[in-house]
KEVEX-612193 format. One line per 3 residues: their letters; for each residue x, y, z of C-alpha. Coordinates in steps of 0.5 Angstrom, whole numbers, plus 500, padded with zeros to 3 digits. Each point is the difference from the previous one (the first is absolute). Layout:
// residues N
a = X:Y:Z | ... $
This chain:
// residues 292
mtk = 465:481:860 | 503:500:493 | 506:496:500 $
ili = 504:500:493 | 504:496:497 | 507:502:495 $
tgn = 502:494:496 | 506:503:497 | 505:504:506 $
nsf = 504:506:500 | 497:502:493 | 499:508:498 $
vgk = 492:500:500 | 501:496:506 | 504:504:505 $
nfi = 496:506:498 | 493:496:502 | 503:499:507 $
ays = 502:507:501 | 493:503:497 | 495:495:500 $
kyk = 494:502:506 | 501:492:502 | 505:498:505 $
dia = 500:493:499 | 504:499:495 | 505:493:498 $
eis = 505:499:495 | 501:493:498 | 505:499:494 $
liq = 499:495:495 | 507:498:498 | 500:497:507 $
nkp = 494:498:500 | 496:495:495 | 492:503:501 $
edi = 498:492:502 | 504:502:506 | 498:506:502 $
dfk = 496:501:506 | 494:505:498 | 494:499:505 $
gyn = 499:505:505 | 501:506:494 | 493:503:496 $
vvl = 506:503:494 | 506:498:497 | 503:506:495 $
hla = 505:497:496 | 504:503:497 | 506:494:498 $
aiv = 502:501:493 | 504:501:495 | 501:506:497 $
hhs = 503:503:494 | 508:498:500 | 505:503:495 $
rei = 502:493:499 | 496:495:495 | 495:495:503 $
pee = 497:495:497 | 492:500:500 | 499:494:505 $
eym = 504:503:505 | 495:506:500 | 494:495:500 $
avn = 503:496:506 | 500:505:504 | 496:505:498 $
kdl = 494:496:499 | 501:493:503 | 503:501:506 $
cis = 495:506:501 | 494:494:499 | 503:497:505 $
vae = 500:504:504 | 493:502:500 | 498:493:499 $
nak = 503:499:507 | 497:506:504 | 494:498:497 $
kag = 500:493:503 | 503:504:506 | 493:504:501 $
vnq = 504:507:498 | 494:504:498 | 503:505:495 $
fif = 506:500:495 | 503:505:497 | 505:501:494 $
mss = 504:505:497 | 500:499:493 | 502:506:495 $
lkv = 498:504:495 | 505:495:495 | 493:496:499 $
ygd = 498:504:494 | 506:500:497 | 505:505:496 $
gpd = 498:502:493 | 498:505:495 | 493:502:503 $
nsi = 503:502:507 | 496:507:499 | 494:496:502 $
lrt = 497:501:507 | 500:494:504 | 495:498:505 $
ens = 498:494:505 | 497:498:494 | 504:499:495 $
ecf = 503:495:496 | 507:497:501 | 505:498:495 $
psd = 506:500:504 | 506:500:496 | 506:497:504 $
syg = 501:495:504 | 500:504:506 | 492:502:498 $
rsk = 498:494:498 | 501:497:507 | 497:506:504 $
yaa = 494:498:495 | 501:493:501 | 500:500:508 $
ekg = 493:505:499 | 496:495:496 | 503:494:505 $
lkk = 499:504:506 | 492:501:498 | 499:493:499 $
led = 500:500:508 | 496:505:502 | 494:498:504 $
nnf = 495:503:505 | 506:498:505 | 505:502:496 $
ivs = 501:507:497 | 506:502:495 | 502:507:499 $
iir = 504:501:494 | 503:507:501 | 504:503:493 $
tpl = 506:505:500 | 503:504:497 | 508:500:502 $
vyg = 500:501:507 | 505:507:503 | 501:502:507 $
vgv = 507:500:505 | 504:496:499 | 497:497:493 $
kan = 505:497:496 | 501:498:493 | 497:503:494 $
mfs = 499:507:504 | 505:500:505 | 504:499:493 $
lik = 497:506:497 | 501:505:506 | 508:497:501 $
lid = 500:503:492 | 496:506:501 | 505:502:506 $
rip = 507:498:496 | 499:502:493 | 498:508:499 $
ilp = 497:499:493 | 496:495:498 | 494:498:495 $
far = 494:501:503 | 497:507:497 | 493:502:497 $
mnn = 497:492:501 | 493:499:500 | 499:492:502 $
krn = 496:498:505 | 502:495:506 | 496:499:507 $
fty = 504:499:506 | 499:498:507 | 502:502:506 $
ten = 501:496:507 | 497:503:504 | 493:500:495 $
lig = 501:494:499 | 499:497:507 | 494:505:500 $
fid = 498:496:494 | 501:493:504 | 497:502:507 $
rii = 494:501:497 | 499:494:496 | 502:496:507 $
ekk = 494:506:503 | 495:498:494 | 501:492:499 $
aag = 501:503:493 | 500:495:495 | 502:501:493 $
ifi = 504:504:495 | 504:507:503 | 504:504:497 $
akd = 505:504:506 | 502:506:497 | 502:508:500 $
dgs = 495:504:499 | 502:503:493 | 506:498:495 $
lsi = 507:503:499 | 504:499:493 | 508:499:501 $
tel = 501:508:500 | 495:501:506 | 504:495:503 $
amy = 506:502:499 | 499:507:502 | 497:498:507 $
itk = 505:496:501 | 506:506:498 | 496:505:504 $
sln = 500:495:506 | 507:498:500 | 501:509:500 $
kkr = 505:499:493 | 500:504:494 | 498:495:494 $
fff = 501:501:492 | 495:496:497 | 499:499:492 $
klp = 495:497:495 | 502:493:496 | 497:500:493 $
sii = 495:496:500 | 503:496:495 | 505:497:505 $
iki = 495:499:505 | 496:495:495 | 506:497:498 $
gii = 502:500:508 | 493:495:501 | 501:496:496 $
irp = 506:498:501 | 501:501:508 | 493:501:501 $
dkf = 502:498:508 | 503:506:500 | 498:504:495 $
qrl = 492:498:501 | 501:502:508 | 502:507:499 $
fgs = 497:502:493 | 494:496:500 | 493:501:503 $
lev = 496:495:504 | 494:504:503 | 495:497:504 $
sne = 493:502:504 | 498:498:507 | 494:503:501 $
ktk = 496:494:501 | 505:498:505 | 500:506:504 $
evl = 492:500:500 | 499:493:502 | 506:501:506 $
dfh = 496:507:502 | 509:502:499 | 503:506:498 $
pvv = 508:500:500 | 502:505:504 | 507:501:498 $
tse = 502:504:493 | 505:498:496 | 504:506:501 $
egi = 501:499:507 | 501:492:500 | 506:501:495 $
kkm = 502:506:505 | 500:495:506 | 503:495:495 $
vng = 506:505:498 | 501:502:507 | 501:493:503 $
yii = 505:498:494 | 504:507:502 | 500:497:507 $
hkn = 502:494:498 | 504:499:494 | 507:500:503 $
d = 499:495:505 $
């Protein structure tokens, strides 16, 4: 029987993995309350490492990103390997590719990485460190994902749903940017296949296809069952906004599209939920709990 330990408890992805994975012998452990060297990894076949500092509104020093996203991750992997764990799965990010003017280029699992912020650099540094630990008895599986969404999502996607729910006029019309997203149940399907096939390497887990901010906003509006008026921002304002506030404007109006054909071929897995279906499920969850 496959026994799985999630390092980093009570996370959005972790909750969904426990809920939707076909594997049921799953435990979680906090890396705030436990040092990697004090964790008893014996008996576990797989470690799913989810502990990380993600994007925050406040400034975080790069050293702090590196300490948690790279150093802590590698320490967990080293101790897991010593204890006989067979597979280490690391949740990385498309941020390892970087943000820039060439984001219209279609990235793949084999594309070069030029991370442009502290978060992306820390994730990429962790990837490189983990690869050095891999051998015939210790499989390293790296999963790069775009924004993960689903029932109970917080942060940027939750803010966008609230915005559309509350404001009737928004600047989302006629945008042709392309971004990828990953619905939780699709992500868990990818992870399950990686465990089942004991697959090593770099994988991209995402929904099929891509969405513009216009399409995303329309799907959310439809799921909210509301009428909204979208207008188009002048291109010059978007360009200036991306320069001044890339954290906001790039995520809304910029493009970052990837192909995961190699991942689907290696794993023999295709996402079962479309983006439209996933958005509807997510918004329904928001409607049910928004007054909690």
